[in-house]
C-alpha positions in Angstrom: -32.8 2.2 -14.2 -33.6 1.7 -10.5 -32.0 -1.2 -8.5 -33.1 -2.2 -5.1 -32.3 -4.8 -2.5 -35.1 -6.1 -0.3 -35.2 -8.0 2.9 -38.5 -9.2 4.4 -40.4 -7.2 1.8 -38.6 -3.9 2.8 -36.2 -2.0 0.6 -32.9 -1.9 2.5 -30.7 -0.4 -0.4 -31.3 1.2 -3.7 -29.7 3.3 -6.4 -30.5 4.6 -9.8 -28.8 5.6 -13.0 -29.3 6.8 -16.5 -27.1 7.5 -19.5 -26.9 10.7 -21.6 -24.2 11.7 -24.1 -22.0 8.7 -23.1 -22.1 9.6 -19.4 -23.8 7.4 -16.9 -25.2 9.5 -14.1 -25.6 7.6 -10.8 -27.8 8.9 -8.0 -29.9 8.2 -5.0 -27.5 5.5 -3.8 -28.7 4.7 -0.3 -28.5 2.0 2.2 -30.6 1.7 5.3 -28.5 2.5 8.4 -29.0 -0.9 9.9 -27.5 -2.5 6.9 -24.6 -0.2 6.2 -21.1 -1.6 6.1 -22.2 -4.9 4.5 -21.2 -4.1 0.9 -24.8 -3.4 -0.3 -23.9 0.1 -1.6 -20.9 -1.3 -3.3 -22.9 -4.1 -4.9 -25.5 -1.7 -6.3 -22.8 0.6 -7.6 -21.1 -2.3 -9.3 -24.3 -3.5 -10.9 -25.2 -0.1 -12.2 -21.8 0.3 -13.7 -22.1 -3.2 -15.3 -25.6 -2.4 -16.7 -24.2 0.8 -18.3 -20.8 -0.6 -19.2 -21.1 1.1 -22.6 -20.7 4.5 -20.9 -17.4 6.2 -21.5 -17.8 8.1 -18.2 -19.6 7.7 -14.9 -20.6 10.6 -12.6 -22.1 10.8 -9.1 -22.2 13.2 -6.2 -22.4 13.3 -2.4 -22.2 15.8 0.4 -18.7 16.8 1.6 -19.6 15.5 5.1 -20.4 12.0 3.8 -17.0 10.6 4.4 -17.9 7.0 4.1 -19.6 7.6 0.7 -16.5 9.5 -0.5 -14.2 6.7 0.6 -16.4 4.1 -1.1 -16.5 6.0 -4.4 -12.7 6.7 -4.3 -12.0 3.0 -3.6 -14.1 2.2 -6.7 -12.0 4.5 -8.9 -13.9 7.7 -8.8 -12.0 11.0 -8.6 -13.3 14.4 -7.4 -13.6 16.9 -10.3 -15.8 19.6 -8.9 -17.2 21.1 -5.6 -20.3 23.3 -5.5 -21.9 25.1 -2.6 -25.7 24.5 -2.7 -27.3 26.4 0.1 -25.6 25.4 3.3 -24.2 22.2 1.8 -21.0 21.6 -0.2 -21.6 18.9 -2.8 -18.7 16.9 -4.1 -18.9 15.7 -7.7 -16.9 12.6 -8.7 -16.2 10.9 -12.0 -14.7 7.7 -13.3 -13.6 6.8 -16.9 
């Protein structure tokens, strides 16, 4: 499933998710820089969780330097369960039950 928020026929925020083995994998959650801090990312995350409310677990990831993303996900109840170095980037994996 892909969700998007549009303004004046332009996508300003989007996110996607799918479910596999009772885990909902959320990815590509992005908000245009001009519209960050307005709750759009939070709204998309909430809607994806609601659409997949039958999932027993939710999982997503972000880069270790994406402090605002990490703060949002942790406010929403996600907890870090793994870190992985991929090339020059450390990726933080979070989960929520």
